[in-house]
TIPALUM-202496 format. One line per field, with one value per residue: y, z, x of N, C-alpha, C, O in turn; residue in one letter; residue number from 0. Coordinates in nm, 2 decimals. Each point is the difference from the previous one (the first is absolute). Layout:
N
n.y c(Y ...)
n.z c(Z ...)
n.x c(X ...)
ca.y c(Y ...)
ca.z c(Z ...)
ca.x c(X ...)
c.y c(Y ...)
c.z c(Z ...)
c.x c(X ...)
o.y c(Y ...)
o.z c(Z ...)
o.x c(X ...)
kelum c(a ...)
fiba c(NUM ...)
END
This chain:
230
n.y c(0.30 0.23 -0.08 -0.02 -0.16 0.02 -0.11 -0.06 -0.03 -0.17 0.10 0.09 0.14 0.15 0.00 -0.04 -0.16 -0.01 0.17 -0.13 -0.10 0.08 0.24 -0.02 -0.02 -0.07 -0.17 0.13 0.14 0.01 -0.14 -0.17 0.15 -0.15 0.01 -0.13 0.17 0.21 0.18 -0.09 0.13 -0.05 0.02 0.18 0.01 -0.10 -0.01 0.01 0.17 -0.04 -0.03 0.11 0.02 -0.14 -0.17 -0.09 0.06 -0.12 -0.18 -0.10 0.02 -0.20 -0.18 0.17 -0.10 -0.07 -0.09 -0.10 -0.14 0.04 -0.01 0.03 0.19 -0.14 0.19 0.06 -0.18 -0.10 -0.11 -0.13 -0.23 -0.06 0.00 -0.12 -0.14 0.01 -0.12 -0.19 -0.22 0.13 -0.14 0.22 0.25 0.02 0.10 0.21 0.15 -0.01 0.19 0.18 0.15 0.02 0.19 0.15 0.10 0.04 0.15 0.10 0.12 0.11 0.12 0.04 0.20 0.09 -0.20 0.08 -0.15 -0.15 -0.10 0.21 -0.04 -0.14 -0.10 -0.14 -0.19 -0.03 -0.07 0.09 -0.12 0.13 -0.15 0.12 0.05 -0.01 0.10 0.19 -0.02 -0.01 -0.03 0.17 -0.06 -0.15 -0.10 0.11 -0.19 0.00 -0.01 -0.18 -0.18 -0.08 -0.12 -0.22 -0.08 -0.09 -0.20 -0.14 -0.02 -0.17 -0.17 -0.04 -0.02 -0.20 -0.17 0.04 -0.15 -0.21 -0.09 0.03 -0.16 -0.23 0.01 -0.04 -0.15 -0.13 -0.04 -0.01 -0.16 -0.12 0.05 -0.06 -0.20 -0.02 0.04 -0.13 -0.17 0.02 -0.03 -0.17 -0.02 0.17 -0.26 -0.06 0.22 -0.17 0.12 0.09 0.11 0.03 0.08 0.20 0.20 -0.01 0.04 0.19 0.08 0.05 0.19 0.20 0.11 0.10 0.05 0.12 0.08 0.17 0.20 -0.19 -0.13 0.01 0.13 0.06 -0.22 -0.08 0.25 0.11 -0.10 0.10 -0.03 -0.11 0.06 0.18)
n.z c(0.84 -0.08 -0.02 -0.17 0.09 -0.20 0.16 -0.23 -0.07 0.17 -0.19 -0.08 -0.20 0.14 0.01 0.23 0.04 -0.02 0.20 -0.15 0.11 -0.18 0.10 -0.15 0.20 -0.11 -0.02 -0.23 0.05 0.13 -0.24 0.08 -0.08 -0.20 0.17 0.20 0.15 0.09 -0.10 0.09 -0.16 0.23 -0.08 -0.12 -0.20 0.07 0.10 -0.20 0.14 -0.20 -0.02 0.05 -0.21 0.00 -0.01 -0.25 -0.19 0.07 -0.13 -0.21 0.09 -0.02 -0.10 0.08 0.19 -0.18 0.17 -0.02 -0.05 -0.09 -0.10 -0.11 0.06 -0.01 -0.06 0.22 -0.04 0.03 -0.13 -0.18 0.16 -0.01 -0.23 -0.15 -0.01 -0.18 -0.01 0.08 0.05 -0.07 0.18 0.10 0.02 0.21 0.11 -0.01 0.15 0.26 0.05 0.00 0.12 0.24 0.01 0.11 0.15 0.09 -0.05 -0.04 -0.12 -0.09 -0.02 0.09 -0.10 0.11 -0.07 -0.12 0.10 -0.14 0.25 -0.09 0.12 0.17 -0.16 0.06 -0.07 -0.13 -0.02 -0.17 -0.10 0.14 0.13 0.01 0.23 0.07 0.04 -0.07 0.16 0.08 0.21 -0.06 -0.20 0.14 -0.19 0.06 -0.04 0.06 0.27 0.00 -0.06 0.11 0.12 0.05 -0.05 0.20 -0.04 -0.03 0.11 0.19 -0.02 -0.02 0.17 0.14 -0.10 0.11 0.19 0.04 -0.09 0.05 0.19 -0.04 -0.19 0.06 0.11 -0.14 -0.17 0.23 0.08 -0.15 0.14 0.20 -0.09 -0.13 0.14 0.17 -0.14 -0.06 0.24 0.14 -0.10 0.03 0.10 -0.03 0.14 0.09 0.03 0.19 0.15 -0.14 0.06 0.12 -0.09 0.02 0.19 -0.04 -0.21 -0.01 0.00 -0.16 -0.18 0.13 0.19 -0.22 0.03 0.18 -0.11 0.16 -0.24 -0.13 0.01 -0.25 -0.09 -0.02 -0.06 -0.18 -0.15 -0.01 0.11 -0.19 -0.06 -0.03)
n.x c(1.12 -0.04 -0.18 0.15 -0.08 0.05 -0.02 0.01 -0.24 -0.03 0.11 -0.19 0.07 0.03 -0.29 0.11 0.08 -0.26 0.00 0.05 -0.17 0.02 -0.19 0.21 0.17 0.15 -0.14 0.02 0.14 -0.23 0.00 0.14 0.09 -0.07 0.20 -0.08 -0.15 0.21 -0.14 0.20 0.04 0.08 -0.27 0.12 0.00 0.19 0.23 0.17 -0.02 -0.15 0.25 -0.16 -0.06 -0.13 -0.08 0.05 -0.17 -0.17 0.01 -0.06 -0.20 -0.10 -0.03 0.13 -0.08 0.11 -0.09 0.22 -0.27 0.12 -0.18 -0.19 -0.08 -0.15 -0.11 0.12 -0.06 0.23 0.08 -0.07 -0.07 0.25 -0.01 -0.03 0.16 0.06 -0.18 0.09 0.13 -0.23 0.04 -0.23 0.02 0.07 -0.17 -0.05 0.04 0.01 -0.16 0.03 0.12 -0.12 -0.17 0.19 -0.07 0.22 0.11 -0.18 0.04 -0.22 0.23 -0.12 0.17 -0.10 0.11 -0.17 -0.13 -0.05 -0.04 -0.02 -0.19 0.08 0.11 -0.16 0.12 -0.17 0.24 -0.22 0.19 0.08 -0.10 -0.13 0.12 -0.21 0.19 0.15 -0.18 0.22 -0.07 0.17 0.06 -0.03 0.03 -0.25 -0.12 -0.20 0.00 -0.01 -0.16 -0.21 0.06 -0.04 -0.22 -0.10 0.06 -0.16 -0.12 -0.04 -0.07 -0.18 -0.06 0.04 -0.15 -0.22 0.03 -0.10 -0.19 -0.22 0.01 -0.04 -0.03 -0.19 0.01 -0.11 -0.20 -0.03 -0.11 -0.08 -0.21 -0.13 -0.08 -0.22 -0.21 -0.12 -0.22 -0.19 -0.14 -0.04 -0.21 -0.18 0.04 -0.23 0.07 0.08 -0.13 0.12 -0.02 0.14 0.21 0.02 0.05 0.24 0.16 0.03 0.06 0.17 0.04 0.00 0.12 0.13 0.01 0.11 0.21 -0.07 -0.15 -0.01 0.06 0.22 0.18 -0.04 0.04 0.16 0.06 -0.06 0.12 0.19 -0.11 -0.10 0.21 -0.14)
ca.y c(0.08 -0.08 -0.04 -0.05 -0.11 0.02 -0.13 -0.08 -0.10 -0.14 -0.08 -0.14 -0.08 -0.02 -0.05 -0.13 -0.12 -0.02 -0.09 -0.16 -0.08 -0.03 0.04 0.03 0.06 0.13 0.07 0.11 0.08 0.02 0.18 0.00 -0.06 -0.07 0.00 -0.15 -0.07 0.05 -0.06 0.09 0.13 0.06 0.10 0.09 0.07 -0.09 0.09 0.11 0.10 0.08 0.12 0.02 0.10 0.19 0.01 -0.02 0.15 0.07 -0.03 0.09 0.17 0.07 -0.05 0.00 -0.11 -0.15 -0.10 -0.09 -0.10 -0.13 -0.17 -0.03 0.06 -0.05 0.10 -0.06 0.06 0.07 0.15 0.06 0.02 0.10 0.12 0.00 0.04 0.14 0.05 0.00 -0.04 -0.09 -0.08 -0.10 -0.06 -0.07 -0.16 0.02 -0.06 -0.11 -0.09 0.03 -0.07 -0.14 -0.05 0.04 0.10 0.08 -0.03 0.12 0.09 0.17 0.02 0.12 0.04 0.11 0.00 0.14 0.07 -0.05 -0.07 -0.03 -0.07 -0.10 -0.08 -0.14 -0.02 -0.13 0.02 -0.15 0.00 0.08 0.10 0.10 -0.05 0.11 -0.08 0.08 0.19 0.09 0.17 0.11 0.08 -0.07 0.07 -0.08 0.01 0.09 0.10 -0.01 0.02 0.17 0.07 -0.01 0.03 0.12 -0.03 0.00 0.17 0.06 -0.05 0.10 0.15 0.06 0.00 0.08 0.14 0.00 0.11 0.10 0.08 -0.03 0.10 0.16 -0.01 -0.03 0.12 0.09 -0.07 -0.03 0.10 0.05 -0.03 0.05 0.10 -0.02 -0.07 0.12 0.10 -0.09 0.04 0.12 0.06 0.07 -0.11 -0.03 0.01 -0.13 0.01 -0.07 -0.15 0.00 -0.05 -0.14 -0.09 -0.02 -0.05 -0.16 -0.09 0.02 -0.14 -0.14 -0.03 -0.03 -0.11 -0.12 0.01 -0.06 0.01 -0.15 0.04 0.06 -0.09 0.00 0.04 0.01 -0.09 -0.03 0.14 -0.08 -0.12 0.06)
ca.z c(-0.16 -0.07 -0.15 -0.07 -0.06 -0.04 -0.04 -0.03 0.08 -0.09 -0.08 0.00 -0.05 0.03 0.12 -0.01 -0.03 0.15 0.02 0.00 0.10 -0.05 -0.03 0.12 0.06 -0.03 -0.18 -0.01 0.11 -0.09 -0.01 -0.04 -0.18 0.07 -0.15 -0.04 -0.05 -0.12 -0.17 -0.08 0.06 0.05 0.03 0.10 -0.01 0.07 0.13 0.03 -0.13 -0.11 0.01 -0.16 -0.03 0.09 0.13 0.07 -0.04 0.10 0.12 -0.03 0.05 0.17 0.05 -0.09 0.00 0.02 0.04 -0.11 0.05 -0.14 0.09 -0.13 -0.03 0.11 0.12 0.05 0.09 0.11 -0.06 -0.01 0.10 0.01 -0.10 0.08 0.10 0.01 -0.08 0.15 -0.10 0.13 0.01 -0.15 -0.12 -0.03 0.00 -0.18 -0.11 0.01 -0.07 -0.18 -0.05 0.02 -0.12 -0.12 -0.12 -0.02 -0.05 0.07 0.13 0.01 0.10 -0.05 0.12 0.03 0.10 -0.04 0.14 0.15 -0.06 0.04 -0.11 -0.15 -0.03 0.01 -0.15 -0.04 -0.14 -0.05 -0.15 -0.06 0.14 0.11 0.07 0.13 0.12 0.10 -0.02 0.12 0.01 0.15 -0.09 -0.15 -0.03 -0.14 -0.10 -0.11 0.06 -0.03 -0.14 -0.03 0.07 -0.16 -0.09 0.01 0.00 -0.12 0.00 0.05 -0.08 -0.14 0.08 -0.02 -0.09 -0.08 0.05 -0.03 -0.14 0.05 0.11 -0.09 -0.14 0.10 0.04 -0.12 -0.04 0.06 0.05 -0.11 -0.06 0.07 -0.01 -0.07 0.07 0.03 -0.08 -0.12 0.04 0.01 -0.14 -0.04 0.11 0.09 0.13 0.08 0.13 0.13 0.01 -0.15 0.01 0.09 -0.06 -0.11 0.08 0.03 -0.06 0.04 0.19 0.00 -0.08 0.08 0.07 -0.12 -0.06 0.12 0.04 -0.13 0.04 0.09 0.11 0.04 -0.01 0.10 0.12 0.02 0.06 0.13 0.04 0.02 0.06 0.21)
ca.x c(-0.02 -0.10 0.07 -0.15 0.01 -0.07 -0.05 -0.22 -0.04 0.07 -0.09 -0.04 0.10 0.10 -0.03 0.04 -0.08 -0.03 0.09 -0.06 0.06 0.14 0.10 0.04 -0.10 0.12 -0.01 -0.03 -0.08 -0.10 -0.02 0.12 0.06 0.12 0.04 0.01 -0.09 -0.10 0.04 0.04 0.06 -0.13 -0.07 0.00 -0.17 -0.12 0.04 0.03 -0.06 0.06 0.02 -0.03 0.12 -0.04 0.05 0.14 0.08 -0.04 0.10 0.16 0.04 -0.05 0.16 0.11 0.13 0.00 0.05 -0.09 0.12 0.01 0.05 0.10 0.18 0.13 -0.05 -0.05 -0.08 0.06 0.02 -0.15 -0.02 0.11 -0.04 -0.11 0.00 0.05 -0.08 -0.09 -0.14 -0.06 -0.02 -0.08 0.05 0.13 -0.07 0.01 0.09 0.03 -0.09 -0.02 0.10 -0.01 -0.10 0.02 -0.10 0.04 0.13 0.09 -0.07 0.02 -0.08 -0.04 -0.08 0.03 0.11 0.04 0.04 0.02 -0.05 -0.14 -0.09 0.05 -0.04 0.05 -0.10 0.02 -0.02 0.05 -0.07 -0.01 -0.08 0.02 -0.12 0.02 0.01 -0.05 0.03 0.03 0.04 -0.06 -0.09 -0.07 -0.12 -0.08 0.07 -0.07 0.04 0.13 -0.02 0.00 0.12 0.07 -0.05 0.01 0.15 0.04 0.00 0.09 0.15 -0.06 0.03 0.10 0.11 -0.01 0.06 0.19 -0.01 0.01 0.07 0.16 -0.03 0.02 0.16 0.12 0.04 0.11 0.14 0.04 0.02 0.15 0.13 0.03 0.06 0.11 0.13 0.05 0.07 0.11 0.10 0.01 0.07 -0.06 0.05 -0.19 -0.04 -0.10 -0.11 -0.08 0.06 -0.07 -0.16 0.03 -0.01 -0.16 -0.07 0.02 0.01 -0.19 -0.04 0.05 -0.11 -0.10 0.06 -0.06 -0.13 -0.03 -0.16 -0.04 0.03 -0.09 -0.09 0.05 -0.08 -0.13 -0.08 0.02 -0.08 -0.09 0.08 0.05)
c.y c(-0.08 -0.06 -0.05 -0.12 -0.06 -0.15 0.01 -0.10 -0.09 -0.07 -0.13 -0.10 -0.04 -0.05 -0.16 -0.07 -0.07 -0.20 -0.13 -0.07 -0.07 0.05 0.05 0.09 0.14 0.08 0.09 0.05 0.04 0.21 0.06 -0.05 -0.10 0.01 -0.11 -0.02 0.04 -0.06 0.16 0.12 0.10 0.14 0.12 0.03 -0.10 0.08 0.16 0.09 0.02 0.14 0.09 0.10 0.17 -0.01 -0.07 0.13 0.09 -0.09 0.08 0.12 0.01 -0.10 -0.03 -0.06 -0.13 -0.09 -0.10 -0.13 -0.13 -0.16 -0.02 0.03 -0.07 0.06 -0.15 0.07 0.06 0.16 0.07 0.06 0.11 0.09 0.02 0.02 0.11 0.12 0.03 -0.02 -0.13 -0.11 -0.13 0.01 -0.07 -0.15 -0.04 -0.02 -0.13 -0.15 0.00 -0.08 -0.14 -0.07 -0.03 0.08 0.08 0.02 0.13 0.08 0.08 0.07 0.20 0.07 0.21 0.03 0.13 0.08 -0.08 -0.17 -0.03 -0.04 -0.07 -0.08 -0.13 0.03 -0.16 -0.01 -0.17 0.02 0.14 0.07 0.02 -0.07 0.11 -0.16 0.03 0.14 0.03 0.13 0.04 0.10 -0.07 0.12 -0.09 0.02 0.08 0.14 -0.02 0.05 0.18 0.05 -0.01 0.12 0.23 0.05 0.03 0.24 0.07 -0.02 0.09 0.10 0.01 0.00 0.13 0.20 -0.02 0.02 0.13 0.08 -0.03 0.08 0.14 -0.04 -0.01 0.11 0.14 -0.06 0.01 0.18 0.12 -0.11 0.03 0.17 0.03 -0.03 0.14 0.09 -0.06 0.00 0.07 0.10 0.08 -0.11 -0.04 0.05 -0.12 0.06 -0.08 -0.18 -0.04 -0.04 -0.10 -0.08 -0.02 -0.03 -0.14 -0.07 0.01 -0.16 -0.10 -0.09 -0.07 -0.18 -0.10 -0.04 -0.03 0.04 -0.19 0.02 0.10 -0.04 -0.09 0.01 0.00 -0.17 -0.02 0.12 -0.14 -0.12 -0.01 -0.06)
c.z c(-0.08 -0.09 -0.07 -0.08 -0.11 -0.07 0.03 0.10 -0.06 -0.09 0.01 -0.03 0.07 0.16 -0.03 -0.03 0.14 -0.01 0.02 0.07 -0.06 -0.01 0.14 0.08 0.00 -0.14 0.03 0.07 -0.13 0.00 -0.07 -0.11 0.05 -0.15 -0.09 -0.13 -0.15 -0.12 -0.07 0.12 0.07 -0.08 0.09 -0.01 0.07 0.08 0.02 -0.14 -0.06 0.01 -0.15 -0.02 0.07 0.13 0.03 -0.02 0.15 0.11 -0.02 0.00 0.14 0.05 -0.13 0.02 -0.01 -0.01 -0.07 0.09 -0.11 0.06 -0.12 0.03 0.17 0.12 0.12 0.10 0.12 -0.09 0.05 0.10 0.05 -0.03 0.15 0.17 0.04 -0.08 0.13 -0.07 0.14 -0.02 -0.12 -0.12 0.00 -0.01 -0.15 -0.08 -0.01 -0.06 -0.13 -0.03 0.00 -0.13 -0.15 -0.07 -0.04 -0.11 0.08 0.16 0.04 0.12 -0.01 0.10 0.01 0.04 -0.04 0.13 0.12 -0.11 0.02 -0.13 -0.07 -0.04 -0.07 -0.16 -0.03 -0.13 -0.05 -0.12 -0.05 0.06 0.14 0.04 0.13 0.13 0.17 0.02 0.10 0.03 0.10 -0.08 -0.08 -0.06 -0.14 -0.15 -0.07 0.03 -0.07 -0.13 -0.02 0.07 -0.13 -0.07 0.01 0.06 -0.19 -0.05 0.04 -0.09 -0.13 0.02 0.03 -0.07 -0.13 0.04 0.01 -0.14 0.03 0.04 -0.11 -0.05 0.11 0.05 -0.10 -0.02 0.03 0.01 -0.14 -0.09 0.08 0.00 -0.12 -0.05 0.04 -0.07 -0.06 0.06 -0.02 -0.14 -0.01 0.11 0.09 0.15 0.01 0.10 0.06 -0.10 -0.13 0.09 0.11 -0.06 -0.07 0.07 0.12 -0.09 -0.02 0.15 0.00 -0.08 0.05 0.01 -0.05 0.00 0.10 0.02 -0.18 -0.02 0.10 0.13 0.09 0.03 0.11 0.10 0.00 0.07 0.12 0.04 0.09 0.10 0.15 0.06)
c.x c(-0.09 -0.01 -0.11 0.02 -0.06 0.01 -0.10 0.01 0.03 -0.13 -0.04 0.06 0.10 -0.02 -0.01 -0.18 -0.01 0.13 -0.04 0.13 0.13 0.11 0.06 -0.05 0.11 -0.02 -0.01 -0.15 -0.09 0.01 0.16 0.01 0.11 0.04 0.07 -0.09 -0.05 0.05 0.05 0.06 -0.13 0.05 0.04 -0.15 -0.07 -0.01 -0.04 -0.03 0.11 0.01 -0.02 0.12 -0.04 0.03 0.13 0.06 -0.04 0.09 0.15 0.03 -0.05 0.10 0.07 0.11 -0.05 0.09 -0.06 0.14 -0.03 0.01 0.11 0.13 0.04 -0.07 -0.07 -0.16 0.00 0.02 -0.11 0.00 0.04 -0.05 -0.16 0.00 0.10 -0.07 -0.12 -0.15 -0.04 0.00 -0.06 0.10 0.11 -0.07 -0.07 0.11 0.06 -0.10 0.01 0.15 0.00 -0.03 0.04 -0.09 0.05 0.09 0.11 -0.02 0.07 -0.02 0.00 0.01 0.07 0.12 0.09 -0.02 -0.12 -0.05 -0.18 -0.05 0.07 -0.13 0.07 -0.05 0.10 0.00 0.00 -0.07 0.02 -0.08 0.03 -0.11 0.04 -0.02 -0.04 0.09 -0.03 0.10 -0.09 -0.13 -0.07 -0.08 -0.03 0.12 -0.05 0.05 0.18 0.02 0.00 0.13 0.12 0.01 0.03 0.17 0.05 -0.06 0.08 0.13 0.01 0.01 0.10 0.10 0.00 0.05 0.17 0.04 0.04 0.09 0.16 -0.04 0.03 0.10 0.09 0.01 0.02 0.12 0.08 0.04 0.10 0.16 0.05 0.07 0.17 0.17 0.05 0.05 0.17 0.06 0.07 0.10 -0.01 -0.02 -0.18 0.00 -0.09 -0.15 -0.09 0.06 -0.11 -0.17 -0.01 -0.04 -0.14 -0.08 0.06 -0.05 -0.18 0.00 0.00 -0.14 -0.10 0.07 -0.01 -0.07 -0.06 -0.16 -0.06 0.00 -0.15 -0.11 0.02 0.00 -0.08 -0.06 0.07 -0.10 -0.07 0.03 0.02 -0.09)
o.y c(-0.12 0.01 -0.01 0.04 -0.06 0.02 0.02 -0.03 0.02 -0.06 -0.10 -0.11 -0.10 -0.03 -0.05 0.08 -0.02 -0.10 0.01 0.01 -0.08 -0.04 0.03 0.06 0.09 0.11 0.01 -0.05 0.01 0.09 0.10 -0.12 0.02 0.00 0.01 -0.06 -0.05 -0.10 0.09 -0.02 0.06 0.04 -0.03 0.01 0.00 0.05 0.05 -0.04 0.03 0.07 -0.03 0.03 0.11 0.09 0.00 0.04 0.09 0.05 0.06 0.05 0.10 0.06 -0.09 0.02 -0.03 0.01 -0.01 0.01 -0.06 -0.04 -0.02 -0.08 0.05 -0.07 -0.08 0.12 0.07 0.11 0.08 0.12 0.09 0.06 0.07 0.08 0.04 0.11 0.10 0.08 -0.08 0.00 -0.09 -0.10 -0.05 -0.10 -0.11 -0.07 -0.05 -0.11 -0.11 -0.11 -0.07 -0.10 -0.06 -0.02 0.04 -0.12 -0.02 -0.05 0.01 -0.02 0.02 -0.04 -0.01 0.10 0.00 0.11 0.05 -0.01 -0.11 0.01 0.02 0.02 0.02 0.10 -0.03 0.02 -0.09 0.05 0.00 0.12 -0.06 -0.04 0.04 -0.08 -0.06 0.06 0.03 0.06 -0.05 0.06 0.05 0.09 -0.07 0.08 0.05 0.07 0.11 0.09 0.08 0.11 0.09 0.08 0.08 0.11 0.08 0.05 0.10 0.10 0.05 0.07 0.11 0.06 0.02 0.10 0.08 0.05 0.05 0.10 0.10 0.07 0.06 0.09 0.07 0.07 0.07 0.05 0.07 0.03 0.06 0.06 0.03 0.04 0.06 0.04 0.04 0.07 0.06 0.01 -0.02 0.12 0.07 -0.12 0.07 -0.05 -0.07 -0.05 -0.05 -0.10 -0.11 -0.10 -0.05 -0.07 -0.10 -0.07 -0.08 -0.12 -0.07 -0.10 -0.10 -0.06 -0.08 -0.09 -0.12 -0.11 0.06 0.06 -0.04 -0.06 0.01 0.08 0.01 -0.08 -0.06 -0.01 -0.06 0.07 0.00 -0.07 -0.08 0.02)
o.z c(0.00 -0.05 0.05 -0.10 0.08 -0.13 0.11 0.07 -0.12 0.05 0.04 0.07 -0.04 0.07 -0.11 -0.03 0.07 -0.07 0.11 -0.03 0.08 -0.03 0.11 -0.04 0.06 -0.03 0.13 -0.01 -0.11 0.07 -0.06 -0.01 0.10 -0.11 -0.11 -0.11 -0.08 0.00 -0.05 0.12 -0.08 0.00 0.11 0.11 0.00 0.01 0.08 -0.11 0.05 0.01 -0.08 0.09 0.01 0.06 0.12 0.07 0.02 0.10 0.07 -0.05 0.07 0.08 -0.08 -0.08 0.09 -0.08 -0.03 0.04 0.04 0.06 0.01 -0.02 0.06 0.10 -0.06 0.04 0.04 0.05 0.09 0.01 0.04 0.11 0.10 0.06 0.11 -0.02 0.00 -0.04 0.06 -0.12 -0.06 -0.06 -0.11 -0.05 -0.04 -0.10 -0.11 -0.04 -0.05 -0.06 -0.10 -0.05 -0.09 -0.12 -0.09 -0.03 0.04 0.11 0.05 0.07 -0.08 0.10 -0.08 0.06 0.04 0.00 0.11 -0.12 0.05 -0.11 -0.12 0.06 -0.06 -0.03 0.05 -0.06 0.05 -0.01 -0.12 -0.03 0.04 -0.06 0.02 0.01 0.08 -0.06 0.02 -0.09 0.06 0.08 -0.11 0.07 -0.07 -0.02 -0.07 -0.10 -0.02 -0.04 -0.05 -0.05 -0.07 -0.01 -0.08 0.04 -0.04 -0.08 -0.04 -0.01 -0.03 -0.10 -0.05 0.00 -0.08 -0.06 -0.02 -0.02 0.00 -0.06 -0.02 0.11 0.00 -0.05 0.02 0.05 -0.09 -0.04 0.03 -0.07 -0.06 0.04 -0.01 -0.07 -0.05 0.02 0.01 -0.06 -0.08 -0.01 -0.02 0.00 0.05 0.00 -0.05 0.05 -0.05 -0.11 0.03 0.00 -0.01 0.02 -0.05 -0.05 0.05 0.06 -0.01 0.04 0.07 0.05 -0.04 -0.10 0.05 -0.01 -0.03 0.05 -0.11 0.08 0.07 0.06 0.12 0.05 0.07 0.08 0.10 0.09 0.07 -0.08 0.12 0.05 0.07 0.13)
o.x c(-0.02 0.11 -0.11 0.06 -0.08 0.01 -0.05 0.10 0.04 -0.09 0.07 0.00 0.04 0.10 -0.04 -0.09 0.10 0.03 -0.06 0.11 0.04 0.11 -0.05 -0.10 -0.05 0.06 -0.01 -0.11 0.06 0.00 0.00 -0.05 0.07 -0.06 0.05 0.03 -0.08 0.07 -0.07 -0.01 -0.08 0.11 -0.05 -0.06 -0.12 -0.11 -0.08 -0.01 0.11 -0.09 0.08 0.07 0.06 0.05 0.04 0.10 0.07 0.04 0.08 0.10 0.03 0.07 -0.03 0.09 -0.08 0.09 -0.12 0.12 -0.10 0.09 0.12 0.09 0.09 0.02 -0.08 0.00 -0.09 -0.04 -0.01 0.02 -0.08 -0.03 -0.01 -0.08 0.00 0.06 -0.08 -0.09 0.07 -0.02 0.04 0.03 0.03 0.05 -0.01 0.02 0.02 0.03 -0.02 0.00 0.05 0.06 -0.05 0.00 -0.08 -0.03 0.11 -0.03 0.11 -0.10 0.09 -0.06 0.09 0.02 0.12 0.06 -0.02 0.00 -0.05 0.07 0.00 -0.11 0.10 -0.07 0.11 -0.11 0.07 -0.11 -0.03 0.00 0.09 -0.10 0.11 -0.09 -0.07 0.10 -0.12 0.06 -0.10 -0.08 -0.02 -0.05 0.07 0.08 0.09 0.03 0.06 0.07 0.08 0.01 0.05 0.10 0.05 0.02 0.09 0.07 0.06 0.08 0.11 0.04 0.05 0.10 0.08 0.00 0.09 0.11 0.11 0.04 0.07 -0.01 0.11 0.07 0.10 0.08 0.02 0.10 0.10 0.09 0.09 0.10 0.12 0.09 0.09 0.12 0.12 0.09 0.08 0.12 0.11 0.02 0.09 -0.03 -0.09 0.10 -0.07 -0.03 -0.11 -0.08 -0.05 -0.07 -0.11 -0.10 -0.05 -0.09 -0.09 -0.03 -0.06 -0.05 -0.06 -0.05 -0.08 -0.08 0.02 0.00 -0.01 -0.08 -0.10 -0.09 -0.02 -0.08 -0.10 -0.03 -0.04 -0.08 -0.06 0.06 0.02 -0.08 0.07 -0.01)
kelum c(x x x x x x x x x x x x x x x x x x x x x x x x x x x x x x x x x x x x x x x x x x x x x x x x x x x x x x x x x x x x x x x x x x x x x x x x x x x x x x x x x x x x x x x x x x x x x x x x x x x x x x x x x x x x x x x x x x x x x x x x x x x x x x x x x x x x x x x x x x x x x x x x x x x x x x x x x x x x x x x x x x x x x x x x x x x x x x x x x x x x x x x x x x x x x x x x x x x x x x x x x x x x x x x x x x x x x x x x x x x x x x x x x x x x x x)
fiba c(0 1 2 3 4 5 6 7 8 9 10 11 12 13 14 15 16 17 18 19 20 21 22 23 24 25 26 27 28 29 30 31 32 33 34 35 36 37 38 39 40 41 42 43 44 45 46 47 48 49 50 51 52 53 54 55 56 57 58 59 60 61 62 63 64 65 66 67 68 69 70 71 72 73 74 75 76 77 78 79 80 81 82 83 84 85 86 87 88 89 90 91 92 93 94 95 96 97 98 99 100 101 102 103 104 105 106 107 108 109 110 111 112 113 114 115 116 117 118 119 120 121 122 123 124 125 126 127 128 129 130 131 132 133 134 135 136 137 138 139 140 141 142 143 144 145 146 147 148 149 150 151 152 153 154 155 156 157 158 159 160 161 162 163 164 165 166 167 168 169 170 171 172 173 174 175 176 177 178 179 180 181 182 183 184 185 186 187 188 189 190 191 192 193 194 195 196 197 198 199 200 201 202 203 204 205 206 207 208 209 210 211 212 213 214 215 216 217 218 219 220 221 222 223 224 225 226 227 228 229)
END
């Protein structure tokens, strides 16, 4: 399965100095940060791109289901790895999560996925100091972020149109239904018998109005986005 890991090249600030004769042979390999030499916590910005507010909006709607694992809440790396394995994460994604956990880069990890239908296109995010960073993305239908953003923007238009149609369809179904129910009530109040025809008509109106309660604007938005998750 294709995957993208977003870790940047190691900055020079974390490159070790050349070894001298008195350094041990089993010292930290060149190019890897040594947490014992770090002065304060590592900044995630050294390794991963920051997720902007606009990008987070894209991920929120493109991948509506969120799984959050907070280190301060007692979550273990095994729980994150288990979730990644369940989401069919490639080995490089699992290794990236283990690498960042070992160095205590993030306070929490978040996995977003369209779990309402399948596990495709999950994204692994990290949180630290109120900021969110992008670690890895994998799935069967990887799309450029610009295309995902455009699709999410289009889904807002679809959602607004569905909300407008819902109002008009609701009025078109409820007003005749109320009129028919009022007429039937007036007949009963005056002692006249109500035939089966008006009762059937009222039932048909109620059944025609019922899908409006099920197919909400949110469902219309997700149905639109699901077309591009194949």
